[in-house]
C-alpha angles and dihedrals in degrees: 000000000000134000091276091061092052092050091046092055096039099064113045104157136355133195120187118201119189114204112174110284092357133069123200123204120200107193130181111210134178130227120224088268089054095251111150125229135167130241118197114199127187113201122190130171112239109230096215097061108002092245116147110238115204131198118190136190128186119223118194122206094244087062099046097101096045092045094049091046092050093047093048093048091049094048091045090052092053093045090050093050104036137027110260120199109190115209122218112215108200117197092216093056092069121085112260093246092054093045091052092048092050091048095051100041101071118099128162109225100145 
């Protein structure tokens, strides 16, 4: 089994969510024994130097229900106690130059 095989198993599925100045990546990865887990990465461009700062958490399948329940309860609490206006960031609303820059600037050197 070469490096190609490891890369092939490592990244199973990826979902990129742009939200204003932040981008969230939801990635399904596989362990060597082909067990799936999720990494959630927040990426935000630092204003001072333009460097993308990334924060990552790992979510294992045995914790999915508890995690989802905790997130839902927390979001429901905020919605019940404060007005929440959710913004929709549409990719096509951005000028082409900005959209291209955002698309090309993400690298994963963690």
